[in-house]
C-alpha positions in Angstrom: 0.0 0.0 0.0 1.4 3.4 -0.9 2.4 6.0 1.6 -0.3 8.3 0.4 -3.0 5.7 0.8 -1.8 4.8 4.3 -1.8 8.4 5.4 -5.3 8.9 4.0 -6.5 5.9 6.0 -4.8 7.2 9.1 -6.6 10.5 8.7 -9.9 8.8 8.3 -9.3 6.7 11.5 -8.2 9.8 13.3 -11.5 11.4 12.5 -13.4 8.4 13.7 -11.4 8.4 17.0 -12.0 12.1 17.6 -15.7 11.7 16.8 -15.9 8.8 19.3 -15.6 11.2 22.2 -19.4 10.9 22.3 -18.9 7.1 22.9 -16.1 7.5 25.4 -16.9 5.8 28.7 -15.2 6.2 32.1 -16.8 3.2 33.9 -15.5 0.8 34.9 -12.3 2.5 33.5 -11.7 4.8 30.5 -12.5 3.1 27.2 -13.9 3.6 23.8 -15.3 1.2 21.2 -15.4 2.0 17.5 -17.0 -0.2 14.8 -15.8 -0.5 11.2 -12.5 1.2 12.1 -10.7 0.0 9.0 -11.8 0.3 5.3 -13.5 -3.0 4.6 -11.0 -4.0 2.0 -8.1 -3.7 4.4 -10.0 -5.4 7.3 -10.8 -8.4 4.9 -7.2 -8.5 3.8 -5.9 -8.6 7.4 -8.3 -11.4 8.2 -7.2 -13.4 5.1 -3.5 -12.8 5.9 -3.9 -13.8 9.5 -1.5 -16.8 10.0 -3.2 -20.2 10.4 -3.0 -22.0 13.8 -0.4 -24.5 12.5 2.0 -21.7 11.5 5.3 -21.7 13.4 5.0 -18.1 14.4 2.8 -19.0 17.3 3.7 -19.3 21.0 1.1 -21.5 22.7 0.2 -20.6 26.3 -1.7 -22.9 28.6 -0.9 -21.7 32.1 -2.7 -22.9 35.2 -6.0 -23.1 33.3 -6.2 -19.3 33.3 -4.6 -18.4 30.0 -5.1 -20.6 27.0 -4.2 -19.0 23.6 -1.7 -18.6 20.9 0.3 -15.4 20.7 2.6 -14.2 17.9 6.3 -13.4 18.7 7.4 -10.3 16.8 10.9 -9.1 17.3 10.5 -6.2 14.8 8.0 -5.0 12.3 9.7 -7.2 9.7 8.1 -10.2 11.3 4.6 -8.9 10.7 2.5 -10.4 7.8 1.6 -8.3 4.8 -1.4 -6.0 5.1 -1.4 -6.4 8.9 1.8 -4.4 8.9 -0.1 -1.6 7.2 -2.6 -1.5 10.1 0.3 -1.5 12.6 2.0 1.4 10.9 -1.2 3.3 10.8 -2.0 2.7 14.5 1.5 3.5 15.6 1.7 6.7 13.5 1.8 10.2 15.2 -1.5 10.9 13.5 -3.3 8.3 15.6 -1.2 8.8 18.7 -2.2 12.5 18.9 -5.9 11.6 18.5 -5.6 9.1 21.4 -3.9 11.7 23.5 -6.8 14.0 22.9 -9.6 11.6 24.0 -7.8 9.8 26.8 -6.0 12.9 28.2 -2.7 11.2 28.3 0.2 13.2 27.0 3.2 12.1 24.9 2.0 8.6 24.0 4.6 6.4 22.3 4.2 3.0 20.4 6.4 0.0 21.1 8.7 -1.0 18.3 9.7 -4.2 20.3 6.0 -5.4 20.5 6.5 -6.6 24.1 3.3 -8.5 24.7 1.7 -7.0 21.6 1.0 -8.7 18.3 -1.6 -11.2 17.1 -3.7 -13.5 19.3 -5.7 -16.5 18.2 -7.8 -18.7 20.4 -9.5 -22.0 19.5 -12.5 -23.6 21.2 -11.8 -23.9 24.9 -9.5 -20.9 24.9 -9.8 -18.6 27.9 -8.3 -15.6 29.7 -8.9 -15.2 33.4 -9.7 -11.8 34.8 -6.4 -9.8 35.2 -4.6 -6.5 35.0 -1.8 -6.1 32.4 1.9 -5.6 33.1 2.9 -2.1 33.7 6.4 -1.7 32.4 8.4 -2.3 29.2 11.9 -3.7 29.8 13.2 -2.7 26.4 12.3 1.0 26.5 11.8 1.7 30.3 8.4 3.1 29.5 5.1 2.8 31.4 2.2 1.0 29.7 -0.8 3.2 29.4 -3.2 2.1 26.7 -4.3 -1.3 25.3 -5.5 -1.3 21.7 -7.4 -4.3 20.2 -8.8 -4.8 16.7 -11.0 -7.9 16.3 -10.5 -9.8 13.1 -12.9 -12.9 13.3 -15.5 -12.6 10.5 -19.1 -13.6 11.1 -18.9 -13.6 14.9 -22.0 -15.0 16.6 -23.0 -14.6 20.2 -23.0 -18.3 20.8 -19.2 -18.3 20.1 -18.6 -16.4 23.3 -15.3 -14.6 23.5 -16.6 -11.3 24.7 -14.1 -9.2 26.7 -15.4 -8.6 30.2 -14.6 -5.3 32.0 -14.7 -5.6 35.8 -14.8 -3.5 38.9 -11.7 -2.2 40.7 -10.8 -5.5 42.3 -11.9 -7.8 39.4 -14.6 -9.5 41.3 -17.7 -8.1 39.6 -18.4 -8.1 35.8 -19.6 -4.7 34.7 -19.7 -4.8 30.9 -19.0 -7.1 28.0 -17.4 -6.0 24.7 -18.4 -8.2 21.8 -15.5 -9.2 19.5 -17.2 -8.1 16.3 -15.2 -8.1 13.1 -13.3 -4.8 12.4 -14.1 -3.4 15.8 -11.5 -1.2 17.6 -11.5 -1.3 21.4 -9.0 0.8 23.4 -8.8 1.2 27.2 -6.7 2.8 29.8 -4.6 -0.1 31.3 -3.7 0.4 34.9 -3.7 -1.4 38.3 -7.5 -1.2 38.4 -8.5 -2.0 34.9 -9.4 -5.7 35.4 -10.5 -7.4 32.2 -10.7 -10.9 30.7 -12.8 -13.5 28.9 -15.0 -14.8 31.6 -16.0 -18.1 29.9 -14.2 -20.6 27.7 -14.8 -19.7 24.1 -16.8 -21.8 21.6 -15.5 -20.6 18.3 -15.7 -23.1 15.4 -12.5 -24.8 14.3 -12.4 -23.1 10.9 -13.0 -19.6 12.4 -11.1 -19.1 15.7 -11.1 -15.9 17.7 -8.5 -13.5 16.1 -7.3 -10.2 17.2 -4.5 -7.7 16.8 -3.2 -6.1 20.1 -0.9 -3.1 20.5 0.2 -1.3 23.6 1.0 2.4 24.0 3.4 3.9 26.6 4.6 7.1 28.2 7.8 8.2 29.9 5.6 9.7 32.6 4.3 7.5 35.3 0.6 6.6 35.6 -1.5 8.9 37.8 -1.3 8.1 41.5 -5.0 7.1 41.4 -4.1 4.4 38.9 -1.3 2.8 40.8 -1.3 0.0 43.4 2.1 -1.5 42.7 4.9 0.9 41.9 7.5 -1.6 40.8 7.3 -3.4 37.5 4.9 -6.3 37.4 3.6 -8.8 34.9 -0.1 -9.6 34.4 -1.7 -10.2 37.8 -4.6 -12.7 37.9 -7.6 -12.8 40.1 -7.5 -16.7 40.2 -3.9 -16.5 41.3 -4.8 -14.3 44.2 -3.6 -11.2 42.4 -0.2 -12.7 41.5 1.5 -13.5 38.2 2.1 -16.9 36.6 5.1 -17.4 39.0 3.0 -16.5 42.1 4.8 -13.2 42.5 3.6 -9.6 42.5 6.8 -7.8 41.4 9.2 -9.1 38.8 12.8 -8.7 37.9 13.5 -6.0 35.2 16.5 -4.7 33.3 
């Protein structure tokens, strides 16, 4: 895709994001949901280019029956499939970053060229993701994680498939809202020590149409607001079923 076309798409998405201020919600934590975020041709191309489950790019996780999914391992943008890289470039552009700054009121947002935790996710029938908060710190850049950005890429989603993303109260014990993983839907939320989320029930997607998403994280040099912090030191994802600890039964982790 040409630079001009990519920029034009970025400007269209910027407009959609800025217009979404009317849809911006603060409960249970700051978030916004925008349907048909990509031009249909690009969304279809991304879904078609999405690697199959038997592709060697996937890192399969099945940890303590709380996280069952496949996740891509990208070391740089050169590992990203065609057409999907176009979307990543758009979402990581200054055009989009500035629009996110505007609606989330977070200054000086930066993307992550190392894709620590970001990338593609795919889950088959039985996949799950327990209620948790995300990690707060990027070892490669020394930056603080602030926003979680998801684009859903499973076509023809049906409610009986499950896979809705649950948003929870401040200790992760009460489900407040469900976000349906509709095709070409963008969901962005403020990720902090209170933004508990997860997939509350094992998914039931058909074998030939698994749950697919693109996830990117955004960071700042500045710390999170004090009202968003419980744990000051770097931590990984902390899980409700693990008594608010990570996969290693720890709260803090080593960092570099």
